[in-house]
One Martini backbone bead per residue (centre of mass of N, CA, C, O) as a GRO file, in nm:
protein
   80
    1MET     BB    1   0.097   0.036   0.022
    2LEU     BB    2   0.049   0.367  -0.022
    3THR     BB    3   0.232   0.619   0.162
    4ILE     BB    4   0.270   0.942   0.180
    5ASN     BB    5   0.144   1.054   0.464
    6ASP     BB    6  -0.017   1.069   0.752
    7SER     BB    7  -0.131   1.360   0.749
    8HIS     BB    8  -0.242   1.344   0.459
    9GLN     BB    9  -0.418   1.097   0.487
   10ARG     BB   10  -0.611   1.212   0.698
   11THR     BB   11  -0.701   1.460   0.540
   12THR     BB   12  -0.811   1.311   0.293
   13LYS     BB   13  -1.013   1.129   0.442
   14HIS     BB   14  -1.175   1.351   0.576
   15TYR     BB   15  -1.262   1.489   0.314
   16ALA     BB   16  -1.406   1.244   0.190
   17VAL     BB   17  -1.618   1.213   0.411
   18GLN     BB   18  -1.737   1.499   0.375
   19MET     BB   19  -1.803   1.408   0.058
   20ALA     BB   20  -1.935   1.112   0.073
   21ILE     BB   21  -1.704   0.897   0.077
   22GLU     BB   22  -1.646   0.559   0.066
   23THR     BB   23  -1.344   0.448   0.185
   24GLY     BB   24  -1.257   0.222   0.354
   25THR     BB   25  -0.987   0.047   0.174
   26MET     BB   26  -0.868   0.267   0.028
   27SER     BB   27  -0.640   0.395  -0.139
   28ASN     BB   28  -0.486   0.686  -0.183
   29VAL     BB   29  -0.522   0.698  -0.488
   30ASP     BB   30  -0.827   0.632  -0.499
   31LEU     BB   31  -0.909   0.869  -0.323
   32VAL     BB   32  -0.808   1.095  -0.507
   33TRP     BB   33  -0.968   1.012  -0.758
   34ALA     BB   34  -1.246   1.052  -0.630
   35LEU     BB   35  -1.205   1.354  -0.572
   36GLN     BB   36  -1.149   1.444  -0.859
   37ASP     BB   37  -1.420   1.353  -0.972
   38LEU     BB   38  -1.603   1.521  -0.781
   39GLU     BB   39  -1.440   1.794  -0.895
   40ASN     BB   40  -1.409   1.767  -1.212
   41HIS     BB   41  -1.146   1.596  -1.256
   42ALA     BB   42  -0.894   1.437  -1.348
   43GLN     BB   43  -0.768   1.102  -1.301
   44CYS     BB   44  -0.414   1.172  -1.254
   45PHE     BB   45  -0.282   1.070  -1.013
   46GLY     BB   46   0.041   0.955  -1.084
   47SER     BB   47   0.020   0.956  -1.436
   48LEU     BB   48   0.204   1.211  -1.497
   49PRO     BB   49   0.505   1.332  -1.599
   50GLU     BB   50   0.352   1.605  -1.670
   51CYS     BB   51   0.229   1.912  -1.509
   52GLY     BB   52   0.013   2.211  -1.554
   53GLU     BB   53  -0.130   2.199  -1.265
   54LEU     BB   54  -0.064   2.442  -1.027
   55ASN     BB   55  -0.355   2.427  -0.838
   56CYS     BB   56  -0.324   2.154  -0.722
   57ARG     BB   57  -0.370   1.982  -0.423
   58TRP     BB   58  -0.175   1.718  -0.533
   59ARG     BB   59   0.098   1.795  -0.671
   60ASN     BB   60   0.329   1.727  -0.475
   61ASN     BB   61   0.257   1.421  -0.437
   62CYS     BB   62   0.246   1.348  -0.734
   63GLN     BB   63   0.541   1.408  -0.805
   64LYS     BB   64   0.661   1.206  -0.605
   65LEU     BB   65   0.528   0.955  -0.723
   66THR     BB   66   0.636   0.978  -1.011
   67GLU     BB   67   0.935   0.969  -0.933
   68PHE     BB   68   0.929   0.695  -0.793
   69VAL     BB   69   0.832   0.529  -1.038
   70ASN     BB   70   1.061   0.610  -1.230
   71ASN     BB   71   1.291   0.488  -1.054
   72ILE     BB   72   1.192   0.199  -1.066
   73ASN     BB   73   1.196   0.170  -1.373
   74LYS     BB   74   1.500   0.223  -1.403
   75SER     BB   75   1.594  -0.015  -1.226
   76ASN     BB   76   1.458  -0.241  -1.395
   77ARG     BB   77   1.620  -0.184  -1.659
   78LYS     BB   78   1.904  -0.251  -1.540
   79ILE     BB   79   1.841  -0.553  -1.474
   80ALA     BB   80   1.737  -0.651  -1.772
   0.00000   0.00000   0.00000
């Protein structure tokens, strides 16, 4: 399970509950995607190599996730 950071996770989950999203055992990424959809935004968290959306509430964590995934992919290519 991806954990962005505990304080962000709690804040995101609290916000989702306030927005009437049944969070259950949703991963952080699924939770953000549900919130993006509810706010009529593309469900793009963690999936774009470059993002031009400077005012996105998830931008900082999204870029960290994207960088993390890119680094894993680079490491896997070196092994293969």
